[in-house]
N, C-alpha and C positions, 0 to 999 in steps of 0.2 A: 190957402182958399183958393191957388192958383187952380189946383184940381178940380174944386169944385166950379170956378166960375170957366175952365175951359170945357167943362161935362156940360153946364148948362148952355152956353154958346152951341154947342155940336149937339142939344139936343134941338134947339131955337133954332139951327140951320133945317136939320131934318126934317122940323115942324116943317117948314116953310117950304121946300121940296114936296113934303109929302100933299099939299093942296093944291097942286098941280099935275099929280099923277095918282091914280088910282090902285090901291090897295086892297086885299082881300082882311077883311077883320078876322082874328084868328081866337075862335072861344075858345077852343082845347087849351091854347098857352094862354089864354086871360083864367082859366080857370087854375092853372098852376102857379101865375102868380097872385093869383087872390088865394091861394090855400090858407092862409092864416085869417083873414075875413070868415071865409066858411066855417073855420072853426068857436068862433069866435063873433059875431059881429060886434060892433060898440052901438048899442040903441040908445038914442037919444033922449028917449022917455024918461030912461031908466038913470040919467046923470043925476047926479048931485049939485047940491051949490058947489059955486066958483072958490076955489082955493087959490093961496098964493102958494102952498110951498107944500112937499109929503115927505115925510123920512121912509125911508128903503133900507134894506141891506146893502146897499153898493151907493150910500151916498141921498142927498137930498135933491129934491127935484122942485126947483123954484120956476115960477110964471106957468103953473099948473092952474089949467082954466076950468077942467071939468075932472071929474073921475067918478066912478062907481066902488061899491062897497061889497065885498064879501059878506055875510052872516056874522063872521068875528071881528066885521070891523077894519080888518085887513083892506089894503085897496087892489081893486079888480084889475084895472086899465086906469090908464089916464090921459090927457092931452098937457101936451106941453107948448111955451109959445116963445122961448127964450133957452138961450142956449146952455145946457147941463153938460156933467161927466157924471158918466157912473162909472164906479170903480169894479172891475170886473177879473173875474184869474185870466182872461182874455185880452187885459189891457181897457185902458178909458177908450167907452164909446160914449157919444155923442147924439141922444135920440132924436130924431126928425122934428125938429119945430117948427118950420117955414118951408115953404116951396117957392121958387121963382122964375118956373116955367110949367107948360102944357104937358110936359115930359114925364115929370114926376106928380106922386099922389099926391091929395091934397094931405096935409096934416093927418097919421093917423096914429092910435095909441101904441101907449108901452103896456104891455099887459105881465100882469104877474100870479103865479101861482096862490094857494090858498094858504103857504106858510110864510108867504113874502118873498120866498125866490122868484128869479126873473123868468120872465116866461118867451115873449119875444119881445125885439126892439127892433122899429126901422132906423135907421139911420139916416144923419143929415147928409152924410157925402161917403163916397165908398171909402172902406175901413179895411186896412189888412187883419184877418183874423189865421192866426199858428191852429195849425188843425196836422191831423196824425198824416196829410199827406200832400202838408204843404202849406204855406201862406196863400189864402183866398182872398181878392178882394170881395168886400160885401156889403150891401146894399140895406141888408134883412136877413136879423138870425135869431133862429128858436133857441130854445135848450129844453134838455128834460130837467125835472124836478129836482135832481142831484146837483145840477149847474154846467152840467156837461153839453156839450152841443147836440143841438138835432138836428138841424135842418141850415144851411145857409145859402141865400138867393142872391148871385153875382150882382143880380139887379132888380129895381122894385118900382117897375115903371108903369105909368098907367095905361091903356089900351082906351083909344076911342078912335071917332072916326078923323081924327085929326091925327093920333099917334099909332101907327101899327105895328105889330108885333115887328115887320121887318124894319121900323126905323129902331125898334130898341135892340133889335139883333145887331146893327150897324153899330151901337154903342159898346157891344159886348167886346171882353178881351179873349183873346185867345189864348189858353191857360195849359200849362203842363204839368201834370200831377204823376206820382206812380204810386198805382193800384195794385193790387193782388193780384192782375193781370196783366200786367207790363204797364208801362208809360203810353199815358194818354195824352196826345195835344189837341186838346177843341176848344169850342167855345161852348160855354154850361152855362146852363140856367140854375141848377142849384146839385147840392149835394147835401147826402143823408147822411148822418152818423150813430152808429149805437152807443149806447150808455157808456161802455169802455173806451170809445174813443175810437174803434176799427171802423172804418168804411162801410156805408151799409147799401146805397145807393148814388150813382151818377144820371142824373138828368141833362140832356144834350139838346143843343139848340136844334130846331129843323134845317135840314139841308147840312148838317155836319156829320160827320162819321169817323171813325177811330178804327183800326185795327189792333185786337187782343189777343192773347192765348187763351185759349178755351179746351174742355179736355178733348174735342173736337179738332183741335188744330188752329192755327191763326185764323181771325175770322173778323172780317167788318163788318163792327156793329152801326146802328144808328138808334136814337131815341134817348137810348141809356143800357143800363148795366146795375145789377144788382148782384152783392157778394153776402153771404154766410159769415157770421163775424168772426170764424176763423179763416176767413179768406178766400173758402173757397166760391165758385160762381153759382149762385141762384138762380138766375134767369138773364138772359140778354136776346137783344132784337136783330137778326140778322141784317144786313144788309140787304145780301143778295139770297138767291135760293139755296141752301145748305143741307145737302145729304146725309142723314142722321141715324146711328143704328137704333131701333128700338126695339121693345121683346117681340114687335112681330113682325123685323125684317126694316129693313130701308126703306126713309119715308124722305119727303123734301120738303123740309121747312121754311115756310114764307108765311108772311100775314102782307096781305097788299097794303091794307088799313090799320095799322098799328094804333094801338091808343098811344094818343100824344099829350095827353096828360101827364104824366112824370115818367118815370126809369126805375122806380120803385118793384114793377112786378111787368115782366114782359113775354113774349110767347115763347119762348124757348125756356124752360123750364128743365132745372136741375136737380138731385138729391145732393147730398153731401159728400159722396162717392163721386160724382160727376155723370150718373147713369141720368138718361133722360125722363122728367116724368110728366111732362105737357110740350105740347107743340100745338101750331097752328101750320095747317097747311090747304093749298089751291091748286095742289099736283100732282094727289095721290087720292085715290076712293078704295075703301078697305070691304073687302067681301066676308062676309060674318056665316060660316054654317053650323047651324042648329046641332046639337044631340040627335035629332029627329029626320034631319036631313035638309030641312027648310033653310035657305038660302035669302039672304037678307044684300044688299051694296050701298054702304054708306059715302055719301060723297059732297065735296063741297057747292054748297048754292050758287044763284044766281039772283043780282037785282037791277036796279036801273039805276043811272049813274045821276050823282046828285043834282045833275045839272039840266036833266031828261031824258027820256025812255029810249033816245035813238044810240046809246052807248050801252051795254050789256056790261056788269064789272062782275067777279068773282066773290062771293062769300065767304072767308075761308071756312075750313071743318076744325074747329078744337078737338082735340083728342088727349086723353089721358091716362096717363097710368098708375095705379095705386093698388095697393093691398092684392096682387095679385087680377086684377083685373083691370078691363080697356073701357071707357065711357067715352062715350062723342056726343059732343055738344051737349055736354051735361047731362044725357039722358042716363036710361039705364045702365047699370055694370055687367060685363060681358066677363066671365071668371075665364082667365086664360087655361083653366085646368080642364073645361067644358065645353068651351067652343072651339072653331076652326076659323084660323085668320088669314087671308091674303089681301099682300098688298099690288094694289094696281094702277099704272098712270092713267089719270084724268083727263079726258080728252077736252080742253075749255074750249065753248065757245065764246070768247068773254075779252075784252081788253082792261087794261089799266085805268084805275080811276081817274077822273078828270074833275077839276075843282073851277076850272076857269069857264065862267059861263059867257064870256066876252061871244060878240057875233051869233 
């Protein structure tokens, strides 16, 4: 219990400090940490009568307060109010049954698939889970219906006005794992796995970075990286502006405001042979010449900064290459065989995004 007490003491200390500091709420991170609730909200109005225990494929759950049922009578999800041990291929797992501080969520359900196999389990304390990339401490684990690991969340905190993502980040451990792209050392929000056990994606905490080997050499990444099941890189988020060869010429890939929810899909996307299939850019424009000689120029956009119109920021131009065509901002497809393309430098009259509205 020492790890648990120390963890709660750390949370209480950070919570106390946060009351005297101004932290920005991070809605994107909240969505990442709430991913399981979004998949299946435990509706109080659908809860069935209270029960003392439920038999599962992993042992008996005691102290069951509420449960909901599938049409076949199998337990869909249930809340427990006392310590239980689920016997799984990954060891004994103790579902969350009480919370002792404002940094942890209220007690949340254990979920099952319709056939009775475990779907997701919030853990009472950080529990080491063996994976294909090493042993990972977890506070929330989800599974494929086959029983294989699906996702591991290293923390499962509750964000609020008194507990920010910065507080949660301070609790995160720096992990070292071996990925198909090399060794990664960083604070990790979540890991996703294929049913085979192969690593599917990594989501990093804001501000974290790692250097990994890509088909375009060593690259510093942020936010995350995703892999094909064979280990080849599927997508990554470059930390810096990166020049990448494309079917229409060299382009500078960089998203100044990448999706921060997860690392499952990133702005630089590759096929299994390592060729680029999509990227975002704020540094290039594309001149397209039609068969009849008409010319159009596609370029990044401009918008007001979130805190006011005194600062203008670039809106990345998203470019995809698929089936012998170029698709810009999810618009019409321009066939490489029919149109001429020229990549030019975009003269930006913008500034980097700023998220602090103080002053």
